[in-house]
C-alpha positions as CSV (number, residue, x, y, z in Angstrom):
1,M,30.4,4.6,-1.4
2,W,29.1,7.7,-3.0
3,G,31.4,7.1,-6.0
4,R,29.2,4.1,-6.8
5,N,26.1,6.2,-7.3
6,R,24.7,6.1,-10.8
7,R,22.5,8.6,-12.6
8,T,19.1,7.0,-13.4
9,E,16.3,8.0,-15.8
10,H,13.4,7.9,-13.4
11,Q,12.1,11.2,-12.0
12,Y,11.0,12.1,-8.6
13,C,9.4,15.5,-8.0
14,G,11.0,16.8,-11.2
15,L,14.5,15.8,-10.1
16,V,16.8,13.3,-11.9
17,S,17.7,11.0,-9.0
18,F,20.8,9.1,-8.4
19,E,21.0,5.4,-7.5
20,V,22.7,5.0,-4.1
21,A,24.2,1.7,-3.0
22,P,21.7,0.0,-0.6
23,S,22.4,0.4,3.0
24,P,23.7,-2.8,4.7
25,I,21.1,-2.2,7.4
26,L,18.5,-3.3,4.8
27,Q,19.7,-6.8,5.6
28,V,18.1,-6.5,9.1
29,P,15.1,-9.0,9.3
30,G,11.9,-7.1,8.6
31,A,13.4,-4.2,6.8
32,V,11.4,-2.9,3.9
33,A,13.2,-0.7,1.4
34,G,11.9,2.6,0.2
35,L,10.0,2.7,-3.1
36,P,12.3,2.5,-6.2
37,G,12.9,6.0,-7.5
38,S,12.1,7.7,-4.2
39,P,14.8,9.7,-2.3
40,D,14.8,7.0,0.4
41,A,15.0,3.9,-1.9
42,A,18.5,2.9,-0.4
43,V,17.4,2.7,3.2
44,A,14.6,1.1,5.1
45,W,11.1,2.7,4.8
46,H,9.9,0.7,7.8
47,Y,10.5,-2.5,9.7
48,G,7.0,-4.0,9.7
49,D,5.1,-1.5,12.0
50,P,5.5,2.0,10.6
51,L,2.9,3.7,12.9
52,G,4.4,1.8,16.0
53,E,7.8,3.0,14.9
54,Q,6.6,6.6,15.0
55,R,5.2,6.1,18.5
56,A,8.6,4.7,19.6
57,A,10.4,7.8,18.2
58,V,8.0,10.2,20.0
59,Q,7.5,8.3,23.3
60,R,10.6,6.2,23.8
61,V,13.7,6.1,21.6
62,A,14.3,4.9,18.0
63,V,17.2,4.8,15.6
64,V,16.7,5.7,11.9
65,D,19.1,4.7,9.1
66,R,19.8,7.9,7.1
67,S,23.1,6.6,5.6
68,H,22.0,7.7,2.1
69,R,22.8,11.3,3.0
70,F,25.7,12.8,1.0
71,V,28.5,13.9,3.3
72,I,31.1,16.6,2.5
73,A,34.1,17.6,4.6
74,I,35.8,21.0,4.4
75,T,39.2,21.6,5.9
76,G,41.5,24.7,5.9
77,K,41.9,27.7,8.1
78,E,39.5,29.9,6.1
79,R,36.8,27.2,5.8
80,L,34.2,29.2,7.9
81,S,35.0,32.7,6.6
82,W,34.9,31.5,3.0
83,L,31.7,29.5,3.5
84,H,30.2,32.6,5.1
85,T,30.7,34.6,1.9
86,I,29.0,32.2,-0.5
87,S,26.0,30.9,1.5
88,S,23.0,32.4,3.2
89,Q,23.8,31.6,6.9
90,A,26.2,33.5,9.2
91,V,28.9,30.9,9.9
92,A,32.1,32.9,10.1
93,D,31.9,33.0,13.9
94,L,30.6,29.5,14.6
95,R,32.1,28.0,17.8
96,D,33.8,24.7,17.7
97,G,31.1,22.0,17.9
98,E,28.3,24.4,16.7
99,S,25.8,23.3,14.0
100,T,23.4,25.1,11.8
101,E,21.4,24.9,8.5
102,N,22.4,26.7,5.4
103,L,21.4,27.4,1.8
104,D,22.9,28.1,-1.6
105,L,20.7,30.5,-3.5
106,D,20.8,31.5,-7.2
107,L,21.0,35.1,-8.3
108,N,17.2,35.4,-8.0
109,G,17.2,34.1,-4.5
110,R,15.8,30.7,-5.4
111,V,16.9,27.8,-3.3
112,Q,19.5,25.5,-5.0
113,H,20.8,23.5,-2.1
114,H,19.9,23.0,1.6
115,F,22.4,21.5,4.0
116,V,23.2,20.9,7.6
117,L,26.7,21.7,8.8
118,T,28.8,21.2,11.9
119,D,32.2,22.7,12.6
120,L,34.3,20.4,14.8
121,D,38.0,20.0,15.4
122,G,39.1,21.9,12.4
123,T,36.6,20.4,9.9
124,V,33.2,21.6,8.6
125,W,31.0,18.6,8.1
126,I,28.1,19.0,5.6
127,D,25.3,16.6,4.9
128,T,22.6,17.0,2.3
129,E,20.3,15.0,0.0
130,A,22.0,12.3,-2.1
131,E,20.5,13.6,-5.3
132,R,22.0,17.1,-4.8
133,G,25.2,16.2,-3.0
134,Q,27.5,16.1,-6.0
135,A,26.1,19.3,-7.5
136,L,26.7,21.0,-4.1
137,L,30.2,19.7,-3.9
138,D,30.9,20.9,-7.5
139,F,29.6,24.4,-6.6
140,L,31.7,24.6,-3.4
141,Q,34.9,23.4,-5.2
142,K,34.4,26.0,-8.0
143,M,34.0,28.8,-5.5
144,V,37.2,28.2,-3.5
145,F,39.5,30.4,-5.7
146,W,42.4,31.5,-3.4
147,A,40.7,30.7,-0.1
148,D,42.4,28.2,2.3
149,A,39.4,25.8,2.2
150,K,39.2,22.3,0.7
151,P,35.8,20.7,0.2
152,V,35.9,17.0,-0.6
153,A,33.3,14.2,-0.6
154,A,33.4,12.2,2.7
155,A,32.1,9.0,1.3
156,D,33.6,7.2,4.3
157,H,31.0,8.8,6.7
158,A,27.3,8.1,7.2
159,V,24.3,9.5,9.1
160,L,22.1,7.8,11.7
161,S,19.4,9.6,13.6
162,V,18.2,8.9,17.1
163,L,14.8,10.2,18.1
164,G,13.0,10.1,21.4
165,P,12.8,11.3,25.0
166,R,14.7,8.3,26.3
167,T,17.8,9.1,24.3
168,A,19.5,10.0,27.6
169,E,19.5,6.4,28.5
170,L,22.0,5.8,25.7
171,I,24.7,8.1,27.0
172,E,26.9,5.2,28.2
173,T,26.5,3.5,24.8
174,L,27.3,6.7,23.0
175,G,30.4,7.2,25.1
176,V,29.7,10.9,26.0
177,A,29.3,12.5,29.4
178,S,26.0,14.2,28.5
179,L,23.9,14.9,25.5
180,P,24.7,18.1,23.6
181,E,22.5,21.1,23.6
182,T,20.5,22.0,20.4
183,N,22.7,22.8,17.5
184,R,25.8,21.6,19.3
185,A,28.0,18.5,18.6
186,L,30.3,16.3,20.6
187,A,33.1,14.0,19.3
188,L,32.3,10.3,19.5
189,P,35.0,7.7,20.6
190,G,36.4,6.0,17.6
191,G,35.5,8.8,15.2
192,G,32.5,10.8,14.1
193,F,30.3,13.0,16.2
194,L,26.9,13.4,17.9
195,R,24.9,16.5,17.3
196,R,21.5,17.6,18.6
197,M,19.0,18.9,16.0
198,P,15.9,21.1,16.6
199,W,13.7,18.9,14.6
200,P,11.8,16.6,13.7
201,T,11.1,16.2,17.4
202,A,12.2,17.9,20.6
203,D,14.6,15.0,21.2
204,S,16.5,14.6,17.9
205,F,20.1,13.6,17.4
206,D,22.3,12.8,14.4
207,L,25.3,10.5,14.6
208,V,27.8,11.2,11.7
209,V,30.0,8.1,12.0
210,P,32.6,6.3,9.9
211,R,30.8,4.3,7.3
212,D,32.6,1.1,8.2
213,Q,31.2,1.5,11.7
214,L,27.6,2.0,10.5
215,V,26.4,-1.5,11.3
216,T,28.4,-1.6,14.6
217,W,26.7,1.6,15.8
218,W,23.3,0.4,14.7
219,T,23.8,-2.9,16.5
220,R,25.1,-1.2,19.6
221,L,22.2,1.3,19.8
222,R,19.7,-1.5,19.3
223,A,21.2,-3.5,22.0
224,A,21.0,-0.5,24.4
225,G,17.2,-0.2,23.8
226,A,16.8,2.0,20.7
227,E,14.0,0.6,18.5
228,P,14.4,0.4,14.7
229,A,12.4,3.0,12.8
230,G,12.3,3.5,9.0
231,S,12.5,6.7,7.0
232,W,8.7,6.7,7.0
233,T,8.9,7.6,10.7
234,F,11.4,10.4,10.1
235,E,9.3,11.8,7.2
236,A,6.0,11.7,9.2
237,L,7.5,13.6,12.1
238,R,9.3,16.1,9.8
239,V,6.0,16.9,8.0
240,A,4.2,17.3,11.3
241,A,7.0,19.7,12.4
242,L,6.6,21.8,9.1
243,R,10.2,21.2,8.1
244,P,10.6,21.1,4.3
245,R,12.7,18.7,2.3
246,I,14.5,20.2,-0.7
247,G,13.4,18.7,-4.0
248,V,10.3,17.3,-2.5
249,D,8.6,20.2,-0.7
250,T,10.4,22.8,-2.9
251,D,10.6,23.5,-6.6
252,D,12.8,25.6,-8.9
253,R,10.9,28.8,-7.9
254,T,11.1,28.4,-4.1
255,I,12.6,31.3,-2.1
256,P,13.5,30.9,1.6
257,H,10.6,33.0,2.9
258,E,8.1,30.6,1.4
259,V,9.4,27.6,3.4
260,N,10.3,28.8,6.9
261,W,14.0,28.9,6.3
262,I,14.6,32.4,7.6
263,G,16.6,32.8,10.8
264,G,20.2,32.6,12.1
265,P,21.6,29.6,14.0
266,A,19.9,30.7,17.2
267,E,16.5,30.8,15.5
268,F,17.2,27.3,13.9
269,G,16.9,28.9,10.4
270,A,19.1,28.8,7.3
271,V,19.1,32.4,6.2
272,H,20.7,35.1,8.5
273,L,19.1,38.5,7.7
274,N,22.0,40.6,9.1
275,K,25.1,39.3,7.4
276,G,27.3,40.4,4.5
277,C,26.6,39.9,0.8
278,Y,25.9,36.6,-0.7
279,R,24.3,35.4,-3.9
280,G,20.5,35.9,-3.8
281,Q,20.6,38.4,-0.9
282,E,18.8,41.0,-2.9
283,T,15.6,38.9,-3.1
284,V,15.8,37.9,0.5
285,A,16.1,41.5,1.6
286,R,13.4,42.8,-0.7
287,V,10.9,40.2,0.5
288,H,11.8,40.8,4.1
289,N,11.7,44.6,4.0
290,L,9.1,45.4,1.3
291,G,7.2,42.4,0.0
292,K,5.6,39.2,1.0
293,P,6.3,35.7,-0.3
294,P,3.9,34.7,-3.2
295,R,3.4,31.2,-1.6
296,H,3.8,29.7,1.9
297,L,4.3,26.2,3.2
298,V,1.4,24.7,5.0
299,L,0.3,21.4,6.5
300,L,-2.6,19.7,4.8
301,H,-4.9,17.1,6.2
302,L,-5.9,14.6,3.5
303,D,-9.2,12.6,3.3
304,G,-8.2,9.1,4.4
305,S,-11.5,7.4,3.5
306,N,-9.9,5.6,0.6
307,D,-6.5,3.9,0.2
308,S,-5.3,6.2,-2.6
309,R,-2.7,8.9,-1.8
310,P,-1.7,11.7,-4.2
311,E,1.9,11.8,-5.3
312,P,4.3,14.7,-4.5
313,G,4.1,17.3,-7.2
314,T,0.3,16.8,-7.6
315,P,-1.4,20.2,-8.1
316,V,-3.6,21.4,-5.2
317,T,-6.8,22.9,-6.5
318,A,-9.7,25.0,-5.2
319,G,-12.9,24.8,-7.3
320,G,-10.9,23.4,-10.2
321,R,-8.3,26.2,-10.0
322,T,-4.7,25.3,-9.2
323,V,-3.6,27.1,-6.1
324,G,-0.5,25.2,-5.0
325,V,1.5,22.1,-5.3
326,L,1.8,19.0,-3.1
327,G,5.1,18.0,-1.4
328,T,5.7,15.1,1.0
329,V,2.7,12.9,1.5
330,V,2.8,10.5,4.5
331,D,0.6,8.7,7.0
332,H,1.1,10.0,10.6
333,Y,0.4,7.8,13.6
334,E,-1.9,10.4,15.2
335,L,-2.8,12.8,12.4
336,G,-3.6,10.3,9.7
337,P,-2.7,11.2,6.1
338,I,-0.9,14.5,6.0
339,A,1.1,16.5,3.5
340,L,3.2,19.6,3.1
341,A,2.1,21.9,0.3
342,L,3.2,25.2,-1.2
343,I,0.0,27.3,-1.4
344,K,-0.7,30.7,-2.8
345,R,-0.5,33.2,0.1
346,N,-4.0,34.7,-0.5
347,I,-5.8,31.4,-0.2
348,P,-7.9,31.4,3.1
349,A,-7.2,28.6,5.6
350,D,-10.8,27.4,5.4
351,T,-10.8,26.9,1.6
352,A,-11.9,23.5,0.5
353,L,-9.1,21.9,-1.5
354,E,-8.4,18.8,-3.5
355,A,-5.1,17.1,-4.2
356,G,-5.4,14.3,-6.7
357,P,-8.0,11.7,-5.4
358,C,-8.2,13.3,-2.0
359,A,-10.1,16.2,-0.4
360,A,-7.7,18.3,1.6
361,A,-7.9,20.9,4.3
362,I,-5.3,23.4,5.5
363,D,-4.2,23.1,9.1
364,A,-4.9,26.7,10.3
365,D,-2.2,26.5,12.9
366,S,0.4,25.9,10.2
367,V,-0.4,29.1,8.3
368,P,2.3,31.7,8.9
369,S,1.4,35.3,9.7
370,H,2.4,38.0,7.1
371,D,1.0,40.9,9.1
372,E,4.1,42.1,10.8
373,P,5.2,45.6,10.0
374,Q,8.1,45.6,7.6
375,A,11.0,47.9,8.2
376,G,11.3,49.0,4.5
377,R,7.6,49.8,4.2
378,L,7.6,51.7,7.5
379,A,10.5,53.8,6.3
380,V,8.7,54.6,3.0
381,E,5.6,55.6,4.8
382,K,7.7,57.8,7.1
383,L,9.3,59.5,4.1
384,R,5.8,60.1,2.7
385,G,4.8,61.7,6.0
386,R,2.2,59.0,6.9
């Protein structure tokens, strides 16, 4: 239960973390828990073959325990229109069963919360990081005012992820006629729902299920052929897909343009550029129309010639000068040691970098382009007669 979480003194990437009750799936033979103090300490980091588990998730089908996610349920007739006004994504017109990502920004446009939401059968379901879940819930409850919307903690629900091209072979076990399209969800027999996600792989699905059915679903999926994979697998594939994790790949200065969170539901983003007012909109609009983000998220390849790995939050340097900060660091089954990092935008992709004990190189394909003409600047130039 989320009510059993306790605040702890250890720090991870600058966040005070919360102790989450260990998942019952940690009792599975071979399960190795995440490192104490890490965001994934309450679930299995791997089951004895972390690189093989990644291959299973890419080439076959694997199930990942992500039951440490904090789940919120919002009911009420105005749940979508109300949420639309206080968050960065356009959700007022979501269809039943549609999913998207969303952000809460502060007045300066800096990211406070990132969450995934699904509207299904009269309820908006939100899941987010355990460390930030209570703060997000507090914010939502404070912002209700007179709206017909009721956000509450859904401690009785948990998240499992199924990854891999052979997920279609689990249709009978899942009890659905077919797999949902990306960003769509289907109700599951016995409660909960199945939604298709655009990441970390092309075949990614979340099951949000009653917590008292967590072990039952795990056992059922395993019996149907899904291989067990730990959060190491999910993290490695997420990093390779350039998908940030709030609190690990972001800091208290991060704005959405820096971490690829721009876009509406159809673009698989978390910030809609053509919606009504919301907190932080001024910064989003200014960067989009007139400026460029000061940093951008890139994929780093780390020197794997020694066993040492830098920690998240380690400064990234070039010639002794700090040019960025390291986020998630993980070993990938094909790419070797890789990491996400927020790097100053003006650092060339071929710059020799260092991150703690490791030499590092920017993956050139991960560097976003900032050369597109901006509407605001084009308008200014037109007024100046240029």
